PLY file of the C-alpha trace (Angstrom):
ply
format ascii 1.0
element vertex 368
property float x
property float y
property float z
element edge 367
property int vertex1
property int vertex2
end_header
-111.16 62.70 -173.05
-112.10 63.85 -169.60
-110.47 66.96 -167.95
-108.76 64.78 -165.26
-107.44 62.36 -167.85
-106.16 65.28 -170.00
-104.48 66.88 -167.01
-102.78 63.58 -166.08
-101.60 63.30 -169.76
-100.19 66.87 -169.82
-98.43 66.47 -166.47
-96.93 63.21 -167.55
-95.74 64.67 -170.80
-94.08 67.61 -168.93
-92.44 65.20 -166.38
-91.04 62.98 -169.16
-89.75 65.99 -171.16
-87.96 67.26 -168.04
-86.55 63.75 -167.27
-85.16 63.29 -170.78
-83.06 66.43 -170.39
-81.26 65.26 -167.27
-77.56 64.65 -167.54
-76.19 61.18 -166.82
-75.23 60.42 -163.33
-74.00 57.39 -161.50
-76.49 55.72 -159.14
-75.12 56.06 -155.52
-75.65 53.61 -152.79
-76.95 50.80 -155.20
-75.95 47.45 -153.87
-73.52 45.73 -156.27
-74.92 42.31 -157.25
-72.88 41.68 -160.37
-72.43 37.99 -161.26
-72.29 35.70 -164.30
-73.73 32.41 -165.35
-71.29 29.60 -165.03
-71.00 27.24 -168.05
-74.05 25.34 -169.38
-77.65 26.63 -168.75
-78.22 24.08 -165.93
-75.35 25.53 -163.84
-76.39 28.86 -162.30
-74.09 31.61 -161.10
-72.99 32.00 -157.59
-74.29 34.84 -155.37
-73.16 38.45 -155.81
-70.91 38.19 -152.74
-68.30 36.51 -154.99
-68.51 39.35 -157.55
-64.70 39.78 -157.79
-63.93 36.13 -158.49
-64.99 35.21 -161.99
-63.71 31.85 -163.16
-62.61 30.92 -166.64
-65.78 28.80 -166.97
-67.79 31.90 -166.22
-66.06 33.87 -168.91
-67.66 31.39 -171.54
-71.11 32.93 -170.73
-69.86 36.46 -170.30
-71.09 38.48 -173.44
-67.69 39.64 -174.89
-64.88 39.03 -172.48
-62.94 37.05 -175.05
-64.05 39.18 -178.09
-62.79 42.32 -179.57
-64.77 45.11 -177.82
-66.90 47.53 -179.99
-67.42 51.02 -179.25
-70.97 51.92 -178.71
-73.21 54.45 -176.81
-76.65 55.04 -175.78
-77.86 58.50 -176.53
-80.41 60.83 -174.89
-83.94 59.76 -175.86
-85.87 62.27 -178.01
-89.44 63.43 -177.00
-92.12 60.66 -177.54
-94.84 60.81 -180.14
-97.80 63.29 -179.84
-100.18 60.51 -178.60
-99.49 58.07 -175.90
-102.58 55.90 -176.61
-101.94 52.41 -177.66
-104.20 49.36 -177.83
-103.50 46.41 -175.45
-100.81 43.93 -176.69
-101.50 40.45 -178.21
-101.03 37.64 -175.60
-97.74 36.04 -176.11
-96.60 33.86 -177.71
-98.13 35.30 -180.88
-97.42 34.23 -184.48
-99.59 34.01 -187.48
-96.84 32.29 -189.55
-94.22 29.77 -188.87
-91.63 32.39 -189.44
-92.78 34.93 -186.80
-91.78 34.86 -183.18
-93.64 37.59 -181.11
-92.71 35.88 -177.89
-92.00 38.78 -175.57
-94.25 41.29 -173.94
-93.10 44.92 -173.43
-90.66 45.47 -170.61
-92.40 48.74 -169.64
-96.07 48.76 -168.56
-98.82 49.95 -170.84
-99.46 53.08 -168.72
-96.01 54.43 -169.85
-94.33 54.91 -173.19
-93.47 51.26 -174.07
-92.43 51.44 -177.73
-89.00 52.03 -179.31
-87.48 55.50 -179.68
-88.15 56.27 -183.29
-84.91 57.90 -184.37
-82.49 55.47 -182.94
-83.71 51.98 -183.81
-81.90 48.59 -183.97
-79.12 48.69 -186.49
-78.73 52.38 -186.72
-75.68 54.56 -186.19
-75.62 57.08 -183.50
-75.57 60.48 -185.20
-72.03 61.59 -186.21
-70.40 58.22 -185.32
-70.00 54.73 -186.67
-71.34 53.23 -183.49
-74.14 50.65 -184.05
-77.15 50.22 -181.88
-77.81 46.48 -181.10
-81.10 46.96 -179.26
-84.06 49.46 -178.94
-84.31 52.35 -176.43
-87.58 52.89 -174.61
-87.75 56.45 -173.02
-89.17 56.66 -169.62
-88.71 58.72 -166.48
-86.38 57.73 -163.80
-87.89 55.15 -161.28
-90.34 53.68 -163.81
-90.50 49.95 -163.22
-88.82 47.65 -165.78
-90.53 44.34 -166.19
-89.44 40.87 -167.30
-90.49 40.28 -170.97
-90.97 36.52 -170.40
-90.43 33.74 -167.93
-86.89 32.73 -167.25
-83.93 32.69 -164.89
-81.79 35.76 -164.08
-78.09 35.12 -165.28
-76.72 38.51 -164.68
-77.65 41.27 -162.27
-75.57 44.29 -161.63
-72.56 46.05 -163.07
-70.28 44.83 -165.90
-72.49 43.11 -168.31
-70.48 44.02 -171.51
-67.01 43.59 -170.09
-67.90 40.57 -167.93
-66.22 42.16 -164.77
-67.46 44.14 -161.83
-66.92 47.34 -163.61
-68.92 50.49 -162.66
-67.67 52.13 -166.00
-69.32 49.38 -168.05
-71.44 50.97 -170.85
-74.61 49.00 -169.86
-74.44 50.34 -166.35
-76.63 48.37 -163.91
-78.10 45.68 -166.06
-80.05 42.37 -166.00
-79.85 39.43 -168.33
-82.56 36.66 -168.45
-82.16 33.30 -170.14
-85.65 32.36 -171.03
-87.44 29.07 -170.29
-88.16 28.61 -173.98
-86.19 28.89 -177.17
-86.82 29.37 -180.86
-85.78 26.87 -183.45
-83.98 24.83 -180.84
-81.84 27.81 -179.73
-81.72 29.60 -176.49
-83.14 33.15 -176.03
-81.92 35.96 -173.74
-83.15 39.35 -173.08
-81.15 42.30 -171.73
-82.30 45.29 -169.58
-79.71 48.14 -169.16
-79.20 51.52 -167.49
-81.09 50.69 -164.30
-80.88 52.94 -161.24
-81.66 49.94 -159.09
-81.72 46.22 -159.60
-84.38 44.22 -157.71
-83.48 40.67 -158.67
-80.46 38.39 -158.19
-78.49 35.79 -160.20
-80.28 32.35 -160.25
-83.67 33.84 -159.45
-86.66 32.46 -161.47
-88.84 35.33 -162.75
-92.24 35.49 -164.45
-93.41 37.71 -167.32
-94.25 41.11 -165.84
-92.16 40.70 -162.74
-90.29 43.78 -161.69
-86.54 43.57 -162.33
-85.50 47.10 -161.42
-86.12 50.78 -162.31
-85.19 53.08 -165.18
-82.09 55.05 -164.67
-79.05 56.68 -166.10
-76.16 54.32 -165.20
-73.65 53.50 -167.92
-72.99 55.38 -171.16
-76.12 57.43 -171.41
-77.14 61.02 -170.89
-80.86 60.46 -170.14
-83.16 57.98 -168.43
-84.33 55.12 -170.67
-84.31 51.37 -170.99
-81.95 49.74 -173.41
-83.54 46.39 -174.30
-81.95 43.59 -176.43
-82.92 40.18 -177.64
-80.02 37.67 -178.10
-80.18 34.25 -179.73
-78.22 31.13 -178.79
-75.77 32.65 -176.27
-75.50 35.77 -174.10
-73.33 37.95 -176.27
-73.55 41.50 -177.62
-72.59 39.98 -181.11
-75.64 37.82 -181.43
-78.41 40.37 -180.93
-81.57 40.45 -183.11
-83.97 43.25 -183.75
-86.35 43.31 -180.72
-89.13 44.90 -182.93
-89.51 41.40 -184.52
-89.90 39.73 -180.98
-92.04 42.06 -179.05
-95.86 41.44 -179.36
-97.54 44.26 -181.29
-100.68 46.11 -180.03
-103.91 44.47 -181.01
-104.99 45.38 -184.46
-101.53 46.55 -185.46
-98.73 44.93 -187.39
-94.98 45.20 -188.39
-93.43 46.20 -191.76
-90.25 44.22 -192.64
-88.19 45.01 -195.70
-85.02 43.84 -197.45
-83.62 46.55 -199.74
-80.71 45.43 -201.99
-78.38 46.72 -204.54
-78.43 45.26 -208.03
-75.96 42.53 -207.03
-78.16 41.48 -204.09
-76.07 43.06 -201.31
-77.89 45.10 -198.75
-78.31 48.91 -199.02
-77.11 50.41 -195.87
-78.41 53.44 -193.99
-81.07 54.34 -196.62
-83.71 56.74 -195.32
-87.25 55.92 -196.24
-90.69 57.50 -195.37
-93.69 55.41 -194.51
-97.12 57.12 -194.88
-100.62 55.86 -193.94
-103.05 56.43 -196.85
-105.87 56.29 -194.34
-104.69 58.93 -191.82
-101.74 60.62 -193.66
-99.52 60.11 -190.74
-95.83 59.52 -191.58
-92.91 57.52 -190.02
-89.27 57.84 -190.85
-87.15 54.56 -190.91
-83.63 53.74 -192.00
-81.96 50.58 -193.20
-79.33 48.87 -191.12
-75.79 50.02 -190.74
-73.11 47.59 -192.36
-71.51 46.32 -189.11
-72.54 44.38 -185.90
-76.13 43.85 -187.12
-77.75 40.43 -187.34
-80.87 40.14 -189.50
-83.66 37.50 -188.84
-82.59 34.11 -190.13
-85.77 33.92 -192.26
-86.44 37.47 -193.44
-82.77 38.57 -193.79
-84.14 42.09 -193.44
-82.41 45.43 -193.12
-85.55 47.50 -192.27
-88.19 47.12 -189.60
-90.89 49.40 -188.56
-93.34 48.08 -185.81
-96.51 49.26 -184.29
-98.32 50.33 -187.46
-102.13 50.29 -187.27
-103.78 48.02 -189.85
-104.50 49.76 -192.96
-103.02 50.90 -196.25
-99.68 52.48 -196.66
-96.92 53.66 -199.04
-93.16 53.66 -198.60
-90.98 56.07 -200.49
-87.21 56.58 -200.81
-84.48 57.74 -203.14
-81.65 55.60 -204.31
-78.93 56.37 -206.99
-80.86 59.58 -207.72
-84.01 57.73 -208.57
-87.29 57.96 -206.56
-89.16 54.82 -205.62
-92.66 54.17 -204.21
-94.30 50.96 -202.94
-97.88 50.50 -201.87
-98.65 47.87 -199.12
-101.25 46.80 -196.49
-100.46 46.11 -192.85
-102.62 43.30 -191.46
-103.53 43.00 -187.77
-100.98 40.98 -185.68
-98.93 40.12 -188.81
-95.68 40.84 -190.57
-95.90 42.58 -193.93
-92.84 41.70 -195.88
-91.43 43.33 -199.06
-88.04 43.27 -200.87
-86.49 45.82 -203.31
-83.70 45.19 -205.64
-82.19 47.91 -207.74
-82.98 47.60 -211.47
-85.54 44.83 -210.57
-88.04 46.66 -208.44
-90.27 45.55 -205.55
-91.69 42.14 -204.65
-94.10 40.99 -201.86
-92.84 37.41 -202.12
-91.39 35.82 -198.98
-87.83 34.80 -198.94
-86.87 31.19 -199.93
-86.10 29.01 -196.99
-84.75 25.54 -196.71
-87.04 24.48 -193.88
-89.45 26.21 -191.55
-89.46 25.87 -187.64
-91.25 22.73 -186.43
-94.20 24.71 -185.04
-95.48 28.20 -184.39
-94.74 28.28 -180.69
-91.52 28.60 -178.75
-89.80 25.42 -178.04
-89.41 24.39 -174.31
-85.74 23.34 -174.62
-83.38 25.00 -172.20
0 1
1 2
2 3
3 4
4 5
5 6
6 7
7 8
8 9
9 10
10 11
11 12
12 13
13 14
14 15
15 16
16 17
17 18
18 19
19 20
20 21
21 22
22 23
23 24
24 25
25 26
26 27
27 28
28 29
29 30
30 31
31 32
32 33
33 34
34 35
35 36
36 37
37 38
38 39
39 40
40 41
41 42
42 43
43 44
44 45
45 46
46 47
47 48
48 49
49 50
50 51
51 52
52 53
53 54
54 55
55 56
56 57
57 58
58 59
59 60
60 61
61 62
62 63
63 64
64 65
65 66
66 67
67 68
68 69
69 70
70 71
71 72
72 73
73 74
74 75
75 76
76 77
77 78
78 79
79 80
80 81
81 82
82 83
83 84
84 85
85 86
86 87
87 88
88 89
89 90
90 91
91 92
92 93
93 94
94 95
95 96
96 97
97 98
98 99
99 100
100 101
101 102
102 103
103 104
104 105
105 106
106 107
107 108
108 109
109 110
110 111
111 112
112 113
113 114
114 115
115 116
116 117
117 118
118 119
119 120
120 121
121 122
122 123
123 124
124 125
125 126
126 127
127 128
128 129
129 130
130 131
131 132
132 133
133 134
134 135
135 136
136 137
137 138
138 139
139 140
140 141
141 142
142 143
143 144
144 145
145 146
146 147
147 148
148 149
149 150
150 151
151 152
152 153
153 154
154 155
155 156
156 157
157 158
158 159
159 160
160 161
161 162
162 163
163 164
164 165
165 166
166 167
167 168
168 169
169 170
170 171
171 172
172 173
173 174
174 175
175 176
176 177
177 178
178 179
179 180
180 181
181 182
182 183
183 184
184 185
185 186
186 187
187 188
188 189
189 190
190 191
191 192
192 193
193 194
194 195
195 196
196 197
197 198
198 199
199 200
200 201
201 202
202 203
203 204
204 205
205 206
206 207
207 208
208 209
209 210
210 211
211 212
212 213
213 214
214 215
215 216
216 217
217 218
218 219
219 220
220 221
221 222
222 223
223 224
224 225
225 226
226 227
227 228
228 229
229 230
230 231
231 232
232 233
233 234
234 235
235 236
236 237
237 238
238 239
239 240
240 241
241 242
242 243
243 244
244 245
245 246
246 247
247 248
248 249
249 250
250 251
251 252
252 253
253 254
254 255
255 256
256 257
257 258
258 259
259 260
260 261
261 262
262 263
263 264
264 265
265 266
266 267
267 268
268 269
269 270
270 271
271 272
272 273
273 274
274 275
275 276
276 277
277 278
278 279
279 280
280 281
281 282
282 283
283 284
284 285
285 286
286 287
287 288
288 289
289 290
290 291
291 292
292 293
293 294
294 295
295 296
296 297
297 298
298 299
299 300
300 301
301 302
302 303
303 304
304 305
305 306
306 307
307 308
308 309
309 310
310 311
311 312
312 313
313 314
314 315
315 316
316 317
317 318
318 319
319 320
320 321
321 322
322 323
323 324
324 325
325 326
326 327
327 328
328 329
329 330
330 331
331 332
332 333
333 334
334 335
335 336
336 337
337 338
338 339
339 340
340 341
341 342
342 343
343 344
344 345
345 346
346 347
347 348
348 349
349 350
350 351
351 352
352 353
353 354
354 355
355 356
356 357
357 358
358 359
359 360
360 361
361 362
362 363
363 364
364 365
365 366
366 367
């Protein structure tokens, strides 16, 4: 590493560390462009000038307007890993099996941290609460561009995404929702981008993958700058989110670990801490199984543990359950999902789950 690159790396790390310690504040002077999608996908929302006139038809597309609200929060991101280097991503769509769906590119550019916050993944509780996280958080300094993860149309842009009203106290803050121009297994896909300081798109606008949607901020229920990113399946609702780590393309030469850890009766083991260790480099990662509520596993894997962005190689996972210690050795293959299951009193298996039918093909459908 040259001195100039090292200096740039050190300065960027100092800037990020300072940014992550900032207290939350509301973005002043941001133009309010909140709107909703009206009815069926072909009917787009009106312009933001009618933000205070939401019809009953619009509420059908609003994430949770008719559902019991959940309490949730978005905490201050922790410091990023020691190294910021990552290989380039696989080109999307990427899938080495009919069950995988790496259809989205990262919503933060490769010259910034663009991977999930390690200690607050999808399906985890925020420390000391029973609040479940339905997305991933990507830490970045304020003003960092937020990019569309794939082609689609903007169906929300502004305040009020969670509550479905023009509410500047909405937990998502300034947010954007995109209905994508493709689906999976004949179902619509949406992505959510929250906590912006500025929104650069409007409802009804067609966007391409990599197009800037806005910038990282601290609006909404958060105490530090970061992007909250969600993947939603079939409809734009908080209650149908999926783990984004199973939808974001991995770096080239890296893969994803997916596990299903069960009690002896086959029910999932919740909030179990495990340690993944590389047998090649001795580096370790901590990961936790999903919390019991408001979490939707993948339809095929039915997982409760996901750890993405693992370099190809040999690994072991260890954990304790019912006062017993367990260890399982596995290999991560480039660009692929490595799946395992564990059942108390039965042990480990690498066999894939049974499925009644696989999707028609490996690529996204083009149905809207």
